[in-house]
C-alpha positions in Angstrom: 3.3 30.2 26.9 5.6 27.6 25.3 5.0 26.9 21.6 3.8 23.2 21.4 4.8 23.0 17.7 8.4 21.8 17.6 9.5 20.7 14.1 11.8 17.7 14.2 12.4 17.4 10.5 10.9 17.7 7.0 8.7 14.6 6.7 7.7 15.0 3.0 6.9 17.4 0.3 4.3 16.8 -2.5 5.0 17.7 -6.1 2.3 17.8 -8.8 3.1 16.7 -12.3 1.6 16.0 -15.7 4.7 14.0 -16.6 4.5 11.2 -14.1 6.9 8.7 -15.7 9.5 11.4 -16.5 9.3 12.7 -12.9 9.7 9.2 -11.3 12.6 8.4 -13.6 14.3 11.7 -12.7 14.0 11.1 -9.0 15.1 7.5 -9.3 17.8 7.7 -11.9 19.2 11.2 -11.3 18.6 11.9 -7.6 18.8 8.3 -6.4 15.4 7.9 -4.7 13.4 4.7 -4.8 9.7 4.3 -5.1 8.5 3.0 -1.7 4.7 3.2 -2.0 2.1 3.8 -4.6 -1.6 4.4 -4.3 -2.7 4.1 -7.9 -6.4 4.7 -7.2 -5.6 8.4 -6.4 -2.4 8.9 -8.4 0.1 9.1 -5.6 3.7 7.8 -5.8 6.0 8.1 -2.8 9.8 8.0 -3.2 12.2 7.6 -0.3 14.8 10.4 0.1 16.8 9.4 3.2 14.6 9.8 6.2 12.0 11.9 4.2 9.7 11.2 1.3 9.1 13.0 -2.0 5.5 12.4 -3.0 4.6 12.8 -6.7 1.0 13.3 -7.6 -0.3 12.7 -11.1 -2.4 15.7 -12.1 -4.6 13.3 -14.1 -5.4 11.3 -11.0 -8.1 11.9 -8.3 -5.7 13.6 -5.9 -4.0 15.7 -8.6 -7.2 17.0 -10.0 -8.1 18.5 -6.6 -5.1 20.8 -6.9 -6.2 22.5 -10.1 -4.5 22.5 -13.6 -1.1 20.9 -14.2 2.0 22.9 -13.4 2.9 25.5 -15.9 4.3 29.0 -16.0 0.9 30.1 -14.6 0.7 27.4 -11.9 2.9 26.0 -9.3 3.7 22.3 -8.8 4.2 22.2 -5.0 1.0 20.8 -3.4 2.2 21.0 0.2 5.1 20.3 2.6 5.0 18.4 5.8 6.8 19.1 9.1 7.2 16.2 11.6 6.2 17.5 15.0 7.5 15.8 18.1 6.3 15.6 20.8 2.7 15.6 19.5 0.2 17.2 21.8 -2.9 17.7 19.7 -4.8 19.7 22.3 -1.9 22.1 22.9 -1.2 22.4 19.2 -4.9 23.3 18.5 -5.0 25.8 21.3 -1.8 27.4 19.9 -3.2 27.6 16.4 -6.4 29.0 17.6 -4.5 31.7 19.5 -3.0 32.7 16.2 -6.4 32.8 14.4 -5.9 29.6 12.6 -8.9 27.3 12.4 -7.5 23.9 11.5 -9.6 21.1 10.1 -9.9 17.8 11.9 -6.9 15.6 12.5 -6.6 12.7 10.2 -4.3 9.7 10.0 -1.9 10.1 7.1 1.1 8.2 5.8 4.5 9.9 6.0 8.2 9.1 6.1 7.9 7.0 9.3 4.5 5.5 8.8 0.9 6.6 9.5 0.3 9.1 12.2 -1.9 12.1 13.1 -1.9 15.1 10.7 -3.3 18.6 10.6 -3.3 20.8 7.4 -3.0 24.5 7.9 -2.4 27.4 5.4 0.5 30.0 5.7 -0.3 33.7 4.9 0.4 33.1 1.2 -1.9 30.2 1.0 0.7 27.5 1.0 -0.4 24.3 2.7 1.7 23.1 5.6 1.0 19.7 7.1 1.8 19.2 10.8 2.4 15.5 11.4 2.9 13.6 14.6 4.8 10.4 15.1 3.6 7.1 13.6 0.8 5.2 15.4 1.0 2.1 13.2 
């Protein structure tokens, strides 16, 4: 059987921070990214990095609190990374994941580097969250 998950590119990665202003200044001033979208109500700031996004999540915000304590020597700051999957065949992807013993939650529309599209979160063997994201539907 052919694997229906065909990564096209890295869509985005999500960094958690307790130093929001410092992180945004670093990625804008040092790395050359620009803030593209903010969702203040949940503490999410998305910066454009070429065809990809770097999402910065404020650990004091609603979204950041879900990930536990702020980054430190005892905790990591990577929330998840996202792979753009194309073509997107949700039924085939779910059958494939199930065949590997992975029970994925429901598909949800989420914003990524190319816009809002279908997305499924899964966990790798070490517990890292990997988002599988289809092409934009907006």
